[in-house]
C-alpha positions in Angstrom: 1.4 -33.9 -136.7 1.6 -35.3 -140.2 -0.4 -32.8 -142.4 -2.3 -34.9 -144.9 -4.5 -32.2 -146.4 -5.1 -28.5 -146.4 -8.2 -26.7 -147.5 -8.6 -22.9 -147.9 -11.9 -21.0 -148.1 -12.1 -17.4 -149.2 -15.4 -16.2 -147.7 -17.4 -13.0 -147.2 -19.4 -11.9 -144.1 -21.7 -8.9 -144.2 -21.6 -6.2 -141.5 -24.8 -5.0 -139.8 -23.9 -1.6 -141.0 -20.9 -0.2 -143.0 -17.8 1.0 -141.2 -15.8 4.1 -142.2 -12.1 4.7 -141.5 -9.5 7.2 -142.9 -8.7 4.7 -145.7 -12.2 3.9 -146.9 -15.5 2.3 -146.2 -16.1 -1.4 -145.6 -19.5 -3.2 -145.5 -18.4 -6.8 -145.6 -15.3 -8.8 -144.5 -13.5 -10.8 -147.2 -11.3 -13.2 -145.3 -9.7 -16.7 -145.5 -10.2 -19.8 -143.4 -7.5 -22.5 -143.5 -8.4 -26.1 -142.5 -5.5 -28.4 -141.7 -6.1 -32.1 -141.3 -4.2 -35.1 -140.1 -5.5 -38.7 -140.2 -7.8 -38.0 -137.3 -7.9 -34.3 -136.4 -8.6 -31.0 -138.1 -7.5 -27.5 -137.1 -8.7 -24.1 -138.3 -7.0 -20.8 -138.7 -7.9 -17.4 -140.2 -6.0 -15.0 -142.5 -7.8 -11.8 -141.3 -6.8 -9.5 -144.1 -8.9 -6.7 -145.6 -10.3 -6.8 -149.1 -8.1 -3.9 -150.3 -4.4 -2.9 -149.9 -5.1 0.3 -147.9 -4.3 -0.9 -144.4 -1.2 -2.9 -145.5 0.0 -4.1 -148.9 -1.2 -7.7 -148.2 -4.9 -8.1 -148.9 -7.3 -11.0 -149.1 -6.9 -12.0 -152.7 -3.1 -11.9 -152.6 -3.2 -13.9 -149.3 -5.3 -16.5 -151.1 -2.9 -16.8 -154.0 0.2 -17.1 -151.7 -1.5 -19.7 -149.6 -2.6 -21.7 -152.7 0.5 -21.5 -154.8 3.4 -21.2 -152.3 2.4 -22.1 -148.7 0.1 -25.1 -148.9 2.4 -27.1 -151.2 5.2 -26.5 -148.8 3.2 -27.7 -145.7 1.1 -30.6 -147.0 2.9 -33.9 -146.3 5.2 -32.4 -143.6 5.4 -33.7 -140.1 5.3 -30.8 -137.7 5.9 -31.3 -134.0 5.1 -27.8 -132.8 3.4 -24.8 -134.4 6.5 -22.6 -133.8 8.3 -24.7 -136.5 6.2 -23.2 -139.3 8.2 -19.9 -139.1 11.4 -21.6 -140.3 9.6 -23.7 -142.9 8.1 -20.6 -144.5 11.1 -18.3 -144.0 11.9 -18.2 -147.7 8.6 -16.3 -148.3 9.1 -12.6 -147.7 6.1 -10.9 -146.1 2.5 -12.2 -146.3 2.3 -12.5 -142.5 -1.5 -12.9 -142.6 -1.3 -15.9 -144.9 1.4 -17.4 -142.7 -0.6 -16.7 -139.5 -3.6 -18.6 -141.0 -1.4 -21.7 -141.2 0.2 -21.2 -137.8 -3.0 -20.6 -135.9 -4.5 -23.7 -137.5 -1.5 -25.6 -136.3 -2.0 -24.3 -132.8 -5.6 -25.5 -132.9 -4.4 -28.9 -134.0 -1.7 -29.0 -131.4 -4.1 -27.9 -128.7 -6.5 -30.7 -129.6 -3.7 -33.3 -129.8 -2.2 -32.5 -126.3 -5.7 -31.8 -124.9 -4.7 -28.5 -123.4 -6.5 -25.1 -123.8 -4.6 -22.8 -126.2 -4.5 -20.0 -123.6 -2.7 -22.4 -121.2 -0.2 -23.4 -123.9 0.6 -19.7 -124.4 1.0 -19.4 -120.7 -1.8 -16.9 -120.3 -2.8 -15.6 -116.9 -6.4 -14.5 -117.2 -9.2 -16.2 -118.9 -11.7 -13.3 -118.8 -10.8 -10.4 -121.1 -11.9 -6.7 -121.1 -13.2 -5.6 -124.5 -13.2 -2.1 -126.0 -15.6 -0.8 -128.6 -14.8 1.1 -131.8 -16.7 3.9 -133.5 -16.2 4.6 -137.2 -15.9 8.1 -138.7 -19.4 9.5 -138.1 -19.7 13.1 -139.3 -23.2 13.6 -138.0 -23.0 14.9 -134.5 -26.1 13.3 -133.2 -25.2 9.9 -134.7 -21.7 10.2 -133.3 -23.1 10.8 -129.8 -25.6 7.9 -130.2 -22.8 5.6 -131.2 -20.6 6.6 -128.2 -23.6 6.3 -125.8 -24.4 2.8 -127.2 -20.8 1.6 -126.6 -21.1 2.9 -123.0 -24.5 1.3 -122.5 -23.1 -2.0 -123.8 -20.4 -1.9 -121.1 -17.3 -1.6 -123.3 -14.3 -0.7 -121.2 -12.9 1.9 -123.6 -14.0 3.6 -126.9 -11.8 3.9 -129.9 -12.6 6.7 -132.3 -11.5 6.6 -135.9 -10.2 10.0 -137.0 -8.8 11.6 -140.2 -7.6 15.1 -141.2 -10.5 17.4 -141.0 -12.4 15.1 -138.6 -10.3 15.0 -135.5 -10.5 17.9 -133.1 -14.2 18.5 -133.6 -15.4 14.9 -132.8 -13.1 14.7 -129.8 -14.5 18.0 -128.5 -18.1 16.8 -129.1 -17.3 13.5 -127.2 -15.5 15.1 -124.3 -18.2 17.8 -123.8 -20.8 15.0 -123.5 -18.8 12.1 -122.1 -15.9 13.7 -120.1 -14.9 10.5 -118.3 -15.2 7.8 -121.0 -11.9 6.0 -121.5 -11.1 7.2 -125.1 -8.4 6.6 -127.7 -8.1 7.8 -131.3 -7.0 5.8 -134.3 -5.7 7.6 -137.3 -4.7 4.7 -139.5 -1.6 6.5 -140.9 -3.5 9.6 -142.1 -1.1 12.3 -140.8 2.5 13.5 -141.4 5.0 15.4 -139.2 3.6 18.5 -140.8 0.5 18.0 -138.7 2.6 18.0 -135.4 0.9 21.1 -134.0 -2.6 19.7 -134.7 -1.6 16.4 -133.1 -0.3 18.2 -130.0 -3.8 19.6 -129.6 -5.0 16.1 -128.9 -3.2 16.2 -125.6 -6.2 18.3 -124.3 -8.6 15.4 -124.6 -7.0 13.0 -122.1 -6.7 10.1 -124.5 -5.4 6.7 -123.5 -3.4 6.7 -126.8 -3.3 7.8 -130.4 -2.8 4.9 -132.7 -0.6 5.0 -135.8 -0.9 8.7 -136.6 1.9 8.7 -139.2 2.9 6.5 -142.1 2.1 2.8 -142.1 5.8 1.8 -142.5 7.3 4.5 -140.3 9.1 4.3 -137.0 11.5 7.3 -137.1 9.0 10.0 -137.5 6.8 8.5 -134.8 9.8 8.8 -132.5 10.1 12.5 -133.4 6.4 13.1 -132.8 6.4 11.3 -129.4 9.0 13.8 -128.2 6.5 16.6 -128.8 3.2 15.2 -127.6 2.1 13.9 -124.2 -0.5 11.5 -125.5 1.1 8.0 -125.8 1.6 6.9 -129.3 0.6 3.3 -130.1 2.2 1.6 -133.1 0.1 -0.8 -135.2 0.7 -1.0 -138.9 4.5 -0.4 -138.7 5.2 -3.4 -136.4 5.6 -6.6 -138.4 8.1 -8.5 -136.2 10.1 -8.7 -133.1 12.9 -6.8 -134.9 10.5 -3.9 -135.7 9.6 -3.9 -132.0 13.2 -3.7 -130.9 13.8 -0.8 -133.2 10.7 1.1 -132.0 11.7 0.6 -128.4 15.3 1.7 -129.1 14.1 4.9 -130.8 11.4 5.6 -128.2 8.9 5.7 -131.1 5.9 4.7 -129.0 4.7 3.9 -125.5 2.2 1.2 -126.5 2.1 -1.5 -129.2 -1.0 -3.0 -130.7 -0.2 -6.7 -131.3 -2.3 -8.4 -134.0 -1.1 -12.0 -134.5 -2.1 -11.8 -138.2 0.0 -8.8 -138.9 3.1 -10.3 -137.3 2.8 -13.8 -138.7 1.2 -15.7 -135.9 1.0 -16.4 -132.2 4.7 -17.4 -131.8 6.0 -14.0 -133.0 3.2 -12.2 -131.2 4.3 -13.7 -127.9 7.9 -12.8 -128.5 6.8 -9.2 -129.1 4.7 -9.3 -125.9 7.6 -10.5 -123.9 10.0 -7.8 -125.2 7.5 -5.1 -124.5 7.0 -6.3 -121.0 10.7 -6.3 -120.4 10.9 -2.7 -121.6 7.8 -1.5 -119.7 5.6 -1.0 -122.8 2.0 -2.0 -122.4 0.3 -3.8 -125.2 -3.2 -4.6 -126.4 -4.7 -7.0 -128.9 -6.3 -5.3 -131.8 -8.7 -6.7 -134.3 -9.1 -7.0 -138.1 -12.8 -7.8 -138.1 -12.1 -11.5 -137.7 -14.8 -14.1 -137.6 -15.2 -16.0 -134.3 -12.4 -18.3 -135.5 -9.9 -15.5 -135.7 -11.3 -13.9 -132.6 -10.6 -17.1 -130.6 -6.8 -16.8 -131.3 -6.8 -13.1 -130.5 -8.5 -13.7 -127.2 -6.2 -16.6 -126.3 -3.2 -14.3 -126.9 -4.8 -11.5 -124.8 -4.7 -13.7 -121.7 -0.9 -13.0 -121.4 -0.3 -10.6 -118.5 1.2 -7.6 -120.3 -2.0 -7.1 -122.4 -3.1 -4.3 -120.0 -5.5 -2.5 -122.3 -8.9 -3.7 -123.4 -8.9 -5.9 -126.5 -10.9 -5.6 -129.7 -13.7 -8.1 -130.6 -15.6 -7.3 -133.7 -17.8 -10.3 -134.1 -20.8 -8.3 -132.8 -20.6 -6.3 -136.0 -21.6 -9.3 -138.2 -25.1 -10.3 -139.3 -23.9 -13.9 -139.2 -20.8 -16.0 -138.4 -19.3 -19.3 -139.4 -19.6 -21.0 -136.0 -22.5 -22.4 -134.0 -21.6 -20.5 -130.8 -20.6 -17.0 -131.8 -17.8 -15.4 -129.7 -19.5 -12.3 -128.2 -18.7 -9.7 -125.5 -21.2 -9.3 -122.7 -21.0 -6.1 -120.7 -17.6 -5.4 -122.1 -16.1 -8.7 -121.0 -15.6 -12.1 -122.7 -14.5 -15.4 -121.2 -11.9 -17.1 -123.4 -13.0 -20.5 -124.8 -10.7 -23.3 -123.8 -10.7 -24.8 -127.3 -11.8 -23.5 -130.7 -14.0 -26.6 -131.0 -16.1 -25.1 -128.1 -17.4 -22.6 -130.7 -18.1 -25.4 -133.2 -17.1 -24.4 -136.7 -20.2 -24.7 -138.9 -18.9 -26.2 -142.2 -22.3 -25.6 -143.9 -22.2 -21.9 -143.1 -18.5 -21.7 -144.1 -19.3 -23.2 -147.5 -22.3 -21.0 -147.9 -20.3 -17.9 -147.5 -17.3 -19.1 -149.5 -16.6 -17.5 -152.9 -13.4 -19.5 -153.7 -11.7 -22.5 -152.3 -8.8 -24.9 -152.9 -7.8 -28.2 -151.4 -4.5 -30.1 -151.6 -3.9 -33.7 -150.4 -0.6 -35.4 -149.5 
């Protein structure tokens, strides 16, 4: 694949309603689409960062600059035989995994089209229909919280993830369990606690949670290992897993029992699959989380989730958007979604993409 041109689009999509987590409120997604073109094919990828550096240091505008100034000039004009080669080509750039993943996933789309093989098959996935879980933001009104949980159940989601923060943790879980004792439930803290909160976090064992996601610092593994010794609820690591090496360390230290694999956070599908395989070897279940991707990014997440050790329901947040940048939006029905064979099945809508774009850049060979 000789890459003759690359175009990047920084775009914004509005949510149907705002979404509250421990690190802030978000009402629109500011994300980046990459379009790679050869002489006769184009592939798309997404850098699914957030518009602020609260989840991780990398955020949308920095990803755009790194893509524009450092990554694109390195890739345009290169002949790339397989998407996995991009890791070595960009190894001189430290971090910026979301920006790298945008290029890598676009290459996977190109490669899939070139060899005329569905992406999920190229990744050696086993299942083409994926269970989907729903997520409920921090909702401090009791009635609205119960309405939100009930809606997810009625929509058929296979588990519910509740966002929590200090001061809003035990109470909402009690409310939910008193009204929905059997709903598969997990809690996501987004790094809001410390080891000083160990006794409070032990209390969560009472609520029969599938997992508690990233309760401690975003870059920590050691303290999570200490916490896991004292709580029965499985810890799931998210923010602190950037690579296969981070995964190896977490497993060695018994820092968690589950890992949330986001291909954007770890730099692409190639690294994500390596992490999946190591977790499978060590009997850690994994699940595919989301970053409010458009249907383009969701396609790659779902293709990854076809691998057999993704044993927990995946995230799919395209339902949250008023609009999307494809003709056939990727949606869950009754908590299930069939993985498209090709991204082109969704039909990227170039007019919509340009309509929602706030900045762009293109480089030719």
